[in-house]
Each structure stands twice: as structure tokens, then as C-alpha cells.
C-alpha positions as CSV (number, residue, x, y, z in Angstrom):
1,M,-12.3,0.6,-16.8
2,V,-8.6,0.1,-16.4
3,T,-7.5,-0.8,-12.9
4,A,-4.5,0.9,-11.3
5,V,-1.9,-0.4,-8.8
6,R,0.6,1.2,-6.5
7,S,3.4,-1.2,-5.6
8,H,5.8,-0.7,-2.7
9,R,8.9,-2.6,-1.9
10,Y,10.6,-2.3,1.5
11,S,12.2,-4.1,4.4
12,V,10.7,-4.5,7.9
13,A,12.8,-5.6,10.8
14,P,11.5,-9.0,12.1
15,A,11.0,-7.5,15.6
16,D,8.7,-4.8,14.1
17,L,6.6,-7.1,11.8
18,E,3.7,-7.6,14.2
19,E,3.4,-3.9,14.9
20,F,3.8,-3.1,11.2
21,L,1.0,-5.4,10.2
22,A,-1.3,-3.8,12.8
23,R,-0.5,-0.3,11.6
24,R,-0.9,-1.4,8.0
25,A,-4.3,-2.8,8.7
26,S,-5.4,0.4,10.4
27,L,-4.1,2.4,7.4
28,I,-6.0,0.3,4.9
29,G,-9.2,0.6,6.9
30,T,-8.8,4.4,7.0
31,V,-8.1,4.7,3.3
32,R,-11.1,2.5,2.4
33,E,-13.4,4.6,4.6
34,T,-12.6,7.7,2.6
35,H,-11.5,6.2,-0.8
36,P,-13.6,3.2,-1.6
37,G,-11.8,2.8,-4.9
38,L,-9.2,0.7,-3.0
39,T,-10.3,-2.8,-4.1
40,A,-7.5,-5.1,-2.7
41,T,-4.1,-5.1,-1.0
42,V,-1.5,-7.9,-1.2
43,L,1.6,-8.1,1.0
44,V,4.2,-10.6,0.0
45,R,7.4,-11.6,1.8
46,L,10.0,-12.3,-0.8
47,D,12.8,-14.9,-0.6
48,D,15.4,-12.1,0.2
49,G,13.3,-11.0,3.3
50,T,12.0,-7.8,1.7
51,Y,8.3,-7.2,1.1
52,T,6.2,-6.2,-1.9
53,D,2.9,-4.4,-1.0
54,T,0.6,-3.9,-3.9
55,W,-2.6,-1.9,-3.6
56,H,-5.2,-2.3,-6.3
57,W,-7.5,0.6,-7.3
58,S,-10.6,0.6,-9.4
59,G,-9.0,3.3,-11.6
60,E,-6.2,5.8,-11.9
61,R,-8.4,8.6,-10.8
62,E,-9.1,6.9,-7.5
63,L,-5.4,6.1,-6.9
64,N,-4.4,9.7,-7.6
65,A,-7.1,11.1,-5.3
66,A,-5.9,8.9,-2.4
67,L,-2.3,9.9,-3.1
68,A,-3.3,13.5,-3.0
69,A,-4.9,13.0,0.4
70,I,-2.0,11.0,1.9
71,A,-1.3,13.8,4.4
72,T,-4.8,13.3,5.9
73,F,-4.0,9.7,6.9
74,P,-2.1,9.8,10.2
75,E,-1.4,6.1,10.0
76,A,0.7,6.5,6.8
77,P,3.8,7.9,8.4
78,L,3.4,5.7,11.5
79,T,3.3,2.6,9.3
80,M,6.1,3.6,7.0
81,A,8.3,4.5,10.0
82,L,8.7,0.8,10.5
83,T,10.1,0.2,7.0
84,S,13.5,0.9,5.4
85,D,14.7,1.1,1.8
86,A,11.2,1.9,0.6
87,T,10.4,2.4,-3.1
88,A,7.0,2.9,-4.8
89,N,5.7,2.6,-8.4
90,N,2.4,3.3,-9.9
91,G,1.0,1.4,-12.9
92,L,-2.0,0.3,-14.9
93,V,-3.1,-3.3,-15.3
94,V,-2.5,-4.3,-18.9
95,D,-3.5,-8.0,-18.7
96,Q,-4.9,-10.0,-15.9
97,R,-6.1,-13.6,-16.2
């Protein structure tokens, strides 16, 4: 099975980081309850102060099902409200060592 990822890049104001992390944790918990295909999440602060947030899925079908249900996760808009300049990309893992 080919794993899928959704990668976000955004900024979070330093004053909002603690609240953002709490909301993000709540969102991840809710998504995992209803979409167990979410296998891992990785948040990285880059040198320029922005963040990459990569969510790993057991497959493309599981990723797409969760995206289709995004409106049912009340934590999603609450979490993303603390970000700016957000972008997102979906992809499939081609090689992992």
C-alpha cells in the first residue's frame, strides 16, 4: 500500500503558539477517532519561523475520506484561525528509508 501525506505550511504568531498546539492536538485526536488511517503527524518549525505540518495517512483513500469530512471537525477552523499564509499540498510517498 502506498502511503499518502498532506503537508501544510503556515505561520503562527509566537503569542498564539501554545493555544495553537493545544487546538492542533485536539484536532488530531478527533480526526483519529473517526479516521484511523491517520498514522502520524509531524510539526516542524523552520529557520524562517514558519511551520511545516505533515500528516501521514495509510493510503490516499483514507486521506481523501478525511478531507471530505473536514466540515465535521469543529476544531479545524478553530486551529487554522491561529495561522496565516497557509498552503497545503497532497502527495504520495515514493521512497522512504
